[in-house]
Structures are given as C-alpha cells and as structure tokens.
C-alpha positions as CSV (number, residue, x, y, z in Angstrom):
1,M,13.2,12.2,16.6
2,S,13.8,8.5,17.1
3,D,11.2,5.9,18.3
4,E,12.9,6.0,21.7
5,D,12.1,9.7,22.0
6,L,8.4,9.3,21.4
7,E,6.0,9.5,24.3
8,I,2.4,8.4,24.3
9,D,1.3,12.0,24.1
10,D,3.2,12.3,20.8
11,V,1.2,9.6,19.1
12,L,-2.2,10.3,17.5
13,V,-4.5,7.3,17.6
14,L,-7.7,7.4,15.5
15,E,-10.4,5.4,17.2
16,E,-12.8,5.7,14.4
17,V,-12.2,6.3,10.7
18,N,-15.0,7.5,8.3
19,T,-14.3,5.4,5.2
20,E,-16.7,7.6,3.2
21,L,-14.1,10.3,3.4
22,A,-11.2,8.0,2.2
23,L,-9.8,8.8,-1.2
24,A,-8.5,6.4,-3.8
25,V,-5.0,5.2,-2.9
26,W,-3.7,5.7,-6.4
27,E,-4.4,7.1,-9.9
28,P,-3.5,5.2,-13.0
29,T,0.2,5.7,-13.9
30,G,0.0,4.6,-17.5
31,D,2.4,1.7,-16.9
32,I,0.4,-1.5,-17.3
33,G,2.5,-3.5,-14.8
34,I,2.4,-0.9,-12.1
35,D,-1.3,-0.2,-12.5
36,A,-2.1,-4.0,-12.4
37,A,-0.1,-4.4,-9.2
38,L,-1.8,-1.3,-7.5
39,D,-5.2,-2.5,-8.7
40,E,-4.8,-5.5,-6.4
41,L,-4.9,-3.2,-3.4
42,T,-8.7,-2.9,-4.1
43,Q,-9.1,-6.4,-2.7
44,L,-8.0,-5.4,0.7
45,E,-11.4,-3.9,1.8
46,D,-13.1,-7.3,1.5
47,L,-10.4,-9.3,3.2
48,P,-9.9,-10.0,6.9
49,P,-6.7,-8.4,8.3
50,G,-4.9,-11.7,8.5
51,E,-5.3,-12.3,4.8
52,R,-4.2,-8.8,3.7
53,I,-0.5,-9.6,4.2
54,A,-0.4,-11.9,1.2
55,V,-1.9,-9.1,-1.0
56,Y,0.7,-6.6,0.3
57,E,3.5,-9.0,-0.3
58,G,2.2,-9.8,-3.8
59,V,2.0,-6.1,-4.8
60,H,5.4,-5.5,-3.3
61,R,6.9,-8.4,-5.4
62,Q,5.2,-7.1,-8.6
63,L,6.4,-3.5,-8.1
64,H,9.9,-4.7,-7.2
65,Q,10.0,-6.8,-10.4
66,R,8.8,-3.8,-12.4
67,L,11.5,-1.6,-11.0
68,A,14.1,-4.3,-11.8
69,D,12.7,-4.5,-15.4
70,L,13.0,-0.8,-15.8
71,S,16.6,-0.7,-14.5
72,T,17.8,-3.3,-17.0
73,G,16.2,-1.5,-19.9
74,P,14.2,-2.9,-22.9
C-alpha cells in the first residue's frame, strides 16, 4: 500500500500517550560506540521538540560512522 492509497480511516492517531507504559528504547549492545550514541536519546525527554532534531542528527551521524568503521575492519 502506497501513501496515495491511504485514507484517513486507515491511520491510527493517538491523542494521548501514557508515558508510564513506555519501555526503554534500547538495551546495551556491548559496543561502546553504539551504546554511547543510543544513550544520547535519553536527552530527548527533557528537550522541546524543536531541539530534538539536533540530537537525532547527532545519533544518526555517530551510528553511521560506527557502521563505516565496522565495514573497513580493524
């Protein structure tokens, strides 16, 4: 199904989210670089939405770099 095929009745919108039921986003992987990048996501809760983009971009950059490091070997 493409985005064009979606109708408003096909979309579920949550008006209220109970954050007490939210689970941790990740568990430690054992890779220091990946764990450090993912740990930065814990900052999001305290930031206004407009400032969250920089955190996401930073985490993406770190994870991308770690993948590049792994693909080139030791």
